[in-house]
C-alpha positions in Angstrom: -19.2 -23.3 -95.1 -19.5 -19.5 -94.7 -22.7 -19.3 -96.6 -24.3 -21.9 -94.4 -23.4 -19.8 -91.3 -25.2 -16.8 -92.6 -28.4 -18.6 -93.7 -31.4 -16.4 -93.4 -29.3 -13.2 -93.4 -31.1 -11.8 -96.4 -34.0 -12.1 -98.7 -32.5 -14.8 -100.8 -32.8 -17.7 -98.3 -34.7 -19.9 -100.8 -31.7 -20.1 -103.1 -29.2 -20.7 -100.3 -29.5 -24.5 -100.6 -28.4 -24.4 -104.2 -25.5 -22.2 -103.3 -24.3 -24.2 -100.2 -21.0 -26.0 -100.7 -19.7 -29.2 -99.2 -17.6 -29.0 -96.0 -14.1 -28.1 -97.1 -11.0 -29.6 -95.7 -7.7 -27.7 -95.5 -6.9 -28.4 -99.2 -9.8 -26.3 -100.4 -11.1 -22.8 -100.0 -11.5 -21.8 -96.4 -13.8 -18.8 -96.8 -13.1 -17.7 -93.3 -9.8 -16.5 -94.6 -11.7 -14.0 -96.7 -14.8 -13.2 -94.7 -15.2 -11.4 -91.4 -18.2 -13.4 -90.1 -17.7 -12.4 -86.4 -19.8 -9.5 -85.4 -21.0 -9.0 -89.0 -24.1 -6.9 -89.6 -26.9 -8.4 -91.6 -28.3 -6.0 -94.2 -32.0 -6.3 -94.7 -31.5 -4.9 -98.2 -29.3 -7.8 -99.4 -29.9 -11.4 -100.2 -27.8 -14.1 -98.4 -25.5 -14.0 -101.4 -25.3 -10.2 -101.2 -24.5 -10.3 -97.5 -21.8 -12.8 -98.2 -20.3 -10.7 -100.9 -20.4 -7.7 -98.6 -18.3 -9.5 -96.1 -15.9 -11.1 -98.5 -12.7 -9.5 -97.5 -9.3 -10.3 -96.0 -6.0 -8.6 -95.3 -5.6 -7.8 -99.0 -8.7 -5.6 -99.1 -8.1 -4.2 -95.6 -4.6 -3.1 -96.6 -5.8 -1.7 -99.9 -8.4 0.4 -98.3 -6.0 1.7 -95.7 -3.5 2.6 -98.4 -6.0 4.6 -100.5 -7.1 6.5 -97.3 -3.5 7.4 -96.5 -1.3 7.3 -99.7 2.3 8.3 -99.4 3.2 11.5 -101.3 6.7 12.9 -101.2 5.4 16.4 -100.8 1.8 16.3 -99.7 1.9 13.2 -97.4 5.4 12.1 -96.6 4.2 10.0 -93.6 1.6 8.1 -95.7 1.6 4.4 -96.5 4.0 3.1 -99.1 2.4 0.4 -101.1 4.6 -2.7 -101.6 1.5 -4.9 -101.6 -0.3 -4.2 -104.9 1.3 -5.8 -107.9 1.8 -2.7 -110.2 4.7 -1.5 -112.3 5.3 2.1 -111.3 8.6 2.4 -113.2 7.4 3.2 -116.7 4.8 5.9 -116.5 6.9 8.3 -118.5 7.3 5.9 -121.4 3.6 4.9 -121.5 2.3 8.4 -121.0 4.3 9.6 -124.0 3.3 6.7 -126.2 -0.4 6.8 -125.3 -0.7 10.5 -126.1 0.8 10.4 -129.6 -1.4 11.4 -132.5 -2.1 7.9 -133.8 -3.9 7.1 -130.6 -6.5 9.9 -130.9 -9.0 8.4 -133.4 -12.8 8.8 -132.9 -14.9 7.1 -135.5 -18.6 6.1 -135.4 -17.7 2.4 -135.1 -15.7 3.0 -131.9 -18.8 4.7 -130.3 -21.2 1.9 -131.2 -21.7 -1.6 -129.9 -18.9 -3.8 -131.1 -18.8 -7.6 -131.7 -18.9 -8.8 -128.1 -15.6 -10.7 -128.6 -14.0 -7.4 -129.5 -13.5 -5.3 -132.6 -12.0 -7.4 -135.4 -9.1 -5.0 -136.0 -8.0 -5.5 -132.3 -8.4 -9.3 -132.3 -6.3 -9.5 -135.5 -3.6 -7.3 -133.8 -3.7 -9.5 -130.6 -3.3 -12.6 -132.7 -0.2 -11.2 -134.5 1.2 -9.9 -131.2 0.8 -13.3 -129.4 2.2 -15.1 -132.4 5.4 -13.0 -132.3 6.0 -12.7 -128.5 4.8 -16.2 -127.6 6.9 -17.7 -130.4 4.0 -19.7 -131.8 5.1 -22.2 -134.4 2.2 -21.1 -136.8 0.2 -17.8 -137.0 -2.5 -17.6 -134.4 -6.0 -16.9 -135.5 -8.1 -13.8 -134.7 -11.2 -16.0 -134.5 -9.7 -17.6 -131.4 -9.2 -14.3 -129.6 -11.7 -12.8 -127.1 -11.2 -9.4 -125.5 -12.5 -8.6 -122.0 -11.9 -5.8 -119.4 -9.1 -7.5 -117.5 -8.0 -11.0 -116.6 -10.2 -11.0 -113.4 -13.2 -10.9 -115.7 -11.7 -13.7 -117.8 -11.3 -15.9 -114.7 -15.0 -15.2 -113.8 -16.2 -16.0 -117.3 -14.2 -19.2 -117.7 -15.2 -20.5 -114.3 -18.8 -19.9 -115.1 -18.8 -21.6 -118.5 -16.5 -24.5 -117.6 -17.9 -25.4 -114.1 -21.3 -25.8 -112.5 -22.0 -24.2 -109.1 -20.2 -26.3 -106.4 -17.7 -27.8 -108.8 -14.0 -27.0 -108.5 -10.7 -26.0 -110.1 -7.2 -27.2 -109.1 -4.6 -24.5 -108.3 -1.2 -24.7 -106.6 -0.6 -22.7 -103.5 0.7 -20.0 -102.9 -1.2 -18.2 -105.7 -2.6 -14.7 -106.4 -5.5 -14.5 -104.1 -7.7 -12.4 -106.4 -8.5 -15.6 -108.3 -10.6 -16.8 -105.5 -12.7 -13.7 -105.6 -13.0 -13.9 -109.4 -14.3 -17.4 -109.6 -16.2 -17.8 -106.4 -18.3 -14.7 -106.0 -19.8 -14.9 -109.5 -19.9 -18.6 -110.3 -19.8 -20.2 -106.9 -16.9 -22.4 -108.1 -14.5 -23.7 -105.5 -10.7 -24.1 -105.6 -8.9 -27.3 -104.7 -5.5 -26.5 -103.3 -2.3 -28.3 -104.4 -0.3 -27.3 -101.3 3.4 -26.6 -101.9 6.0 -26.0 -99.3 9.6 -24.7 -99.1 11.3 -27.9 -98.2 13.8 -29.4 -100.7 13.4 -33.1 -100.4 13.3 -36.0 -102.8 11.7 -34.9 -106.1 11.6 -31.2 -104.9 14.7 -29.6 -106.4 13.5 -26.1 -105.6 11.2 -24.5 -102.9 7.4 -24.6 -103.7 7.9 -26.8 -106.7 4.8 -28.1 -108.5 4.9 -31.7 -109.6 2.5 -34.0 -111.3 2.6 -36.3 -108.2 1.2 -33.4 -106.1 -1.5 -32.6 -108.7 -2.5 -36.3 -108.8 -2.8 -36.4 -105.0 -4.9 -33.3 -104.7 -7.2 -34.5 -107.4 -7.6 -37.9 -105.8 -8.3 -36.4 -102.4 -11.0 -34.1 -103.9 -12.6 -36.9 -105.8 -12.7 -39.1 -102.7 -14.8 -36.4 -101.0 -17.2 -36.2 -103.9 -15.9 -33.0 -105.4 -16.0 -32.7 -109.2 -12.9 -31.0 -110.5 -13.2 -29.5 -114.0 -10.0 -27.5 -114.6 -6.5 -26.7 -113.6 -5.1 -23.1 -113.3 -1.4 -22.5 -114.1 0.2 -19.1 -113.5 3.3 -18.7 -115.6 5.4 -16.7 -114.6 4.0 -17.6 -111.1 2.6 -15.0 -108.8 3.9 -14.7 -106.0 6.9 -17.0 -106.4 8.3 -15.6 -109.7 8.9 -19.2 -111.0 9.0 -19.8 -114.7 7.9 -23.2 -115.8 10.2 -25.1 -118.2 8.7 -26.6 -121.4 9.0 -30.1 -120.0 7.1 -29.1 -116.9 4.4 -27.4 -118.9 4.0 -30.5 -121.0 3.8 -32.7 -117.9 1.1 -30.5 -116.4 -0.9 -30.5 -119.7 -0.5 -34.3 -120.1 -1.8 -34.7 -116.5 -4.8 -32.6 -117.4 -5.5 -34.5 -120.6 -5.5 -37.9 -118.7 -8.2 -36.6 -116.4 -10.1 -34.5 -119.1 -9.4 -31.3 -117.2 -9.4 -27.9 -118.9 -6.2 -25.9 -118.4 -6.4 -22.1 -117.8 -2.9 -20.7 -118.3 -2.4 -17.1 -117.1 0.7 -15.6 -118.8 0.1 -12.0 -117.8 3.7 -11.5 -116.7 5.3 -13.0 -119.9 7.1 -9.9 -121.0 8.2 -9.0 -117.4 11.1 -11.5 -117.4 13.9 -9.0 -116.7 17.0 -11.1 -116.8 18.5 -12.6 -119.9 19.5 -15.7 -117.9 15.8 -16.6 -117.5 13.8 -17.9 -120.5 10.0 -17.8 -120.6 8.1 -20.5 -122.6 4.5 -19.8 -123.5 2.1 -22.7 -123.9 1.4 -21.2 -127.3 5.0 -21.9 -128.3 4.5 -25.7 -128.2 4.6 -27.5 -131.5 1.6 -29.7 -130.3 -0.7 -29.1 -127.4 -1.7 -32.4 -125.7 -5.4 -31.3 -125.6 -5.9 -28.1 -127.6 -9.7 -28.1 -127.1 -9.2 -27.8 -123.3 -6.3 -25.4 -123.3 -7.1 -21.7 -122.8 -4.4 -19.0 -122.5 -4.8 -15.5 -120.9 -2.8 -12.4 -121.2 -3.3 -8.6 -120.7 -1.5 -5.3 -120.9 -2.0 -4.5 -117.2 1.4 -5.8 -116.0 3.7 -6.0 -119.0 2.8 -2.5 -120.1 2.5 -0.9 -116.6 -1.1 0.3 -117.1 -3.1 -1.4 -114.4 -5.7 1.4 -114.7 -6.6 0.3 -118.3 -8.7 -2.8 -117.9 -7.8 -5.1 -120.9 -7.4 -8.8 -121.0 -7.5 -11.3 -123.8 -8.2 -15.0 -124.1 -6.9 -17.4 -126.8 -8.8 -20.7 -127.2 -9.3 -23.0 -130.1 -12.5 -24.3 -128.6 -15.3 -22.4 -130.3 -17.9 -23.6 -127.8 -15.9 -22.1 -125.0 -15.2 -19.0 -127.1 -18.9 -18.4 -127.8 -20.0 -19.1 -124.2 -17.4 -16.6 -122.9 -18.4 -14.1 -125.6 -22.0 -14.2 -124.3 -20.7 -12.8 -121.0 -18.6 -10.1 -122.7 -21.7 -8.0 -122.7 -21.0 -7.4 -119.0 -17.2 -7.2 -119.4 -16.6 -5.2 -122.6 -13.8 -2.8 -123.4 -14.9 0.6 -124.8 -14.2 1.3 -128.4 -11.6 4.1 -128.0 -9.6 2.0 -125.6 -9.7 -0.9 -128.1 -8.2 1.4 -130.7 -5.4 2.6 -128.4 -4.5 -1.0 -127.4 -4.4 -2.1 -131.1 -2.1 0.9 -131.9 0.1 0.0 -129.0 0.4 -3.7 -129.8 1.3 -3.1 -133.5 4.2 -0.7 -132.7 6.7 -3.5 -132.6 9.8 -1.3 -133.1 8.9 0.9 -130.1 8.1 -2.1 -127.9 11.3 -3.9 -128.7 13.8 -1.0 -129.0 12.4 1.5 -126.4 9.9 0.0 -124.0 11.1 -3.5 -123.2 14.7 -2.5 -123.0 14.0 0.3 -120.5 11.4 -1.7 -118.6 13.7 -4.7 -118.1 16.6 -2.5 -117.0 14.5 -0.7 -114.5 12.9 -3.8 -113.1 16.3 -5.5 -112.8 17.8 -2.4 -111.0 14.9 -2.2 -108.5 15.0 -6.0 -107.9 18.7 -5.8 -107.2 18.2 -2.9 -104.7 15.5 -4.7 -102.7 17.3 -8.1 -102.7 20.6 -6.5 -101.6 18.7 -4.9 -98.7 17.3 -8.3 -97.8 20.7 -9.9 -97.9 22.0 -7.1 -95.6 19.2 -7.9 -93.2 20.0 -11.6 -93.4 16.4 -12.4 -94.6 16.0 -15.4 -96.9 14.0 -15.0 -100.1 13.4 -16.7 -103.5 15.7 -15.1 -106.1 13.7 -15.1 -109.3 13.8 -12.9 -112.4 10.2 -12.5 -113.5 7.3 -10.4 -112.3 7.4 -7.5 -109.9 7.7 -9.4 -106.6 10.0 -11.1 -104.2 8.8 -14.0 -102.0 10.3 -13.4 -98.6 10.8 -15.7 -95.6 10.0 -13.8 -92.4 9.4 -17.0 -90.4 12.2 -16.3 -87.9 10.3 -13.2 -86.8 7.3 -15.3 -85.7 7.8 -16.7 -82.2 5.3 -19.5 -82.5 4.9 -19.9 -86.2 1.2 -19.4 -86.7 -1.0 -17.5 -89.2 -2.3 -15.4 -86.3 1.2 -14.2 -85.6 1.8 -13.7 -89.3 -1.2 -11.4 -89.4 0.1 -9.4 -86.4 3.4 -8.9 -88.2 1.5 -7.8 -91.3 -0.5 -5.3 -89.2 2.7 -4.1 -87.6 4.2 -3.3 -91.0 1.0 -1.4 -91.9 1.1 0.5 -88.6 4.6 1.6 -89.6 3.2 2.8 -92.9 4.4 0.1 -95.3 1.9 -2.2 -97.0 3.1 -5.8 -97.7 1.1 -8.9 -98.6 1.2 -11.8 -96.1 1.3 -15.5 -97.1 -2.2 -16.2 -95.9 -3.5 -13.9 -98.7 -1.9 -16.4 -101.2 -3.1 -19.5 -99.2 0.5 -20.4 -98.4 0.7 -23.5 -96.3 3.6 -22.2 -94.2 3.1 -19.1 -91.9 5.7 -16.3 -92.2 6.1 -15.8 -96.0 5.4 -12.4 -97.4 5.4 -10.8 -100.9 7.0 -7.5 -101.5 6.5 -5.5 -104.8 9.8 -3.9 -106.0 8.6 -2.3 -109.2 8.7 1.2 -107.7 10.7 4.4 -107.8 14.0 4.5 -105.9 13.0 7.0 -103.2 9.9 5.0 -102.3 11.9 1.7 -102.3 14.5 3.3 -100.0 12.0 4.7 -97.5 9.9 1.6 -97.6 12.9 -0.7 -96.9 13.9 1.6 -94.0 10.4 1.1 -92.5 10.6 -2.6 -93.0 14.1 -2.7 -91.4 12.8 -0.8 -88.3 9.9 -3.3 -87.8 12.2 -6.4 -88.2 14.9 -5.0 -85.8 12.3 -4.2 -83.2 10.7 -7.6 -83.6 14.1 -9.3 -83.3 14.9 -7.6 -80.1 11.5 -8.6 -78.7 12.0 -12.2 -79.5 15.5 -12.1 -77.9 14.1 -10.5 -74.7 11.3 -13.1 -74.6 13.8 -16.0 -74.9 15.9 -14.6 -72.1 12.9 -14.6 -69.9 11.9 -18.1 -71.0 15.2 -19.8 -71.9 13.7 -23.3 -71.8 11.5 -22.4 -74.8 14.1 -21.0 -77.0 14.2 -24.2 -79.0 10.5 -24.8 -79.0 9.0 -26.8 -81.7 7.2 -24.6 -84.3 9.7 -21.8 -84.4 10.8 -21.7 -88.0 14.5 -21.9 -88.9 14.7 -21.5 -92.6 18.5 -21.7 -92.9 18.3 -25.4 -93.9 15.5 -24.9 -96.4 16.0 -21.8 -98.6 18.8 -19.2 -98.6 18.8 -16.8 -101.5 17.7 -19.5 -103.9 18.7 -18.5 -107.5 16.2 -19.3 -110.3 15.7 -23.1 -110.5 18.9 -24.1 -108.7 19.1 -25.9 -105.4 20.2 -23.9 -102.4 23.6 -22.4 -102.8 26.5 -24.3 -101.3 30.0 -23.1 -100.4 31.6 -24.5 -103.5 29.6 -22.4 -106.0 28.3 -19.5 -103.9 29.3 -16.0 -104.6 30.7 -13.8 -101.9 27.5 -11.8 -101.4 25.4 -14.9 -100.8 27.9 -16.3 -98.4 28.0 -13.1 -96.4 24.2 -13.1 -96.4 24.1 -16.7 -95.2 26.5 -15.9 -92.4 24.5 -12.9 -91.3 21.3 -15.0 -91.3 22.9 -17.8 -89.2 24.2 -15.2 -86.8 20.9 -13.5 -86.4 18.8 -16.7 -86.1 21.2 -18.6 -83.7 20.8 -18.5 -79.9 24.4 -19.8 -79.4 25.5 -16.5 -77.9 22.6 -16.4 -75.5 23.3 -20.0 -74.3 27.1 -19.6 -74.1 27.8 -16.5 -72.2 31.2 -15.4 -70.8 30.0 -16.1 -67.3 29.2 -19.8 -68.2 32.7 -20.3 -69.7 34.3 -18.7 -66.6 
């Protein structure tokens, strides 16, 4: 759609017809959510594709640029922007800095300074295979020949989309999802996404908010095929970003069986697998299954960026038994390689099992849990609903009651208001959420930044609440207008995979939070004043 609107903008007009995509309905990528086509300036130096890439941006990029231009610093810039939008673990710099500067990390041999096997140095691929065998609880040792190393999982998504799909073909993915995937697979390979739209309602087969079911996968696939779209693969995020859901083994098997029936590849992103910070939650890797339904079409991704709190070190790994896929991806590793000295450091890190288990994971999980508890306690005090999960660095928050009309335009205004008050969040549109008003907050940060950031969030919400009340007093007939979200009957502090808490099994904190939420969202006091009773 967007490409057709900028036809002739650059020197590559002859190739535009090949790049043009079919009209997309609401279930598939709406590129207008990522591009600023209004008032855009054509560059005579770029092709049509280059101009499009130049405009490919949304709230995520806008906020990220604003943050880097005005970063919060406790001493140098105390009024700067606090970043609760970028999914990074900022809790373990001390541990990682100490480990990465130990003497075993400082090796410089000729082989590390020369071109490696494009799949990665053998010593690293062997270490990755042992690491995944242990932490994914694989029933049999995984093989180094099935391991490929690239500079991050974004590169892996790009490479896999390119070798599994032809331009204009598509991949299934459930919404909301990490929006960077769109950029990874579309800008390079011109591969589209078919959305499996999930919502927060708990009805029928939905036992939790935003639950992915095979029925929803089937419907999205059928709808795409009815419009002539060829779907080649399914992407699964486990643990899920931004929801924090962890799929059960039975769910994973159901999804893989669905893909096998339709001969779809399955790309499983498990980049948060070691960031499950509560013992009550159990992560199951696809690689832990005794038998994969379709091993030749199942491809698993992982990287150190999230689990080891080093987002500045670009390292991702792919495990696939399909040697055709492996060799095709390896041919693209020339563009996405990891430098030799970094490969050595990663291998040394992954083999240090004692330090990982006894020092790092213990401390990391305890710090993540404490930070998560602080943020969710603050949300309960504010009476704000959220999904209470125990994986990843994020909380999926329901701000719908702060939207007067319940539109994505209003959601963006609220997001900008947070940014104006120097706190960066991620709005639901950035994750292609089907319901306006959901936001993601990153909690894996130091206490003083969490405290100040939550103060700034509280200020915005309280101001917005007063504005809505004032507007309703001026227009009382519209106080119950259709479209204003009331989430109290859909999701209140949902814990893991349980249904919404009821009075019989709720703890006191959740009941207090529920009462606060109902008091804040109700207009009973406005409708039933003392004068009316008199």
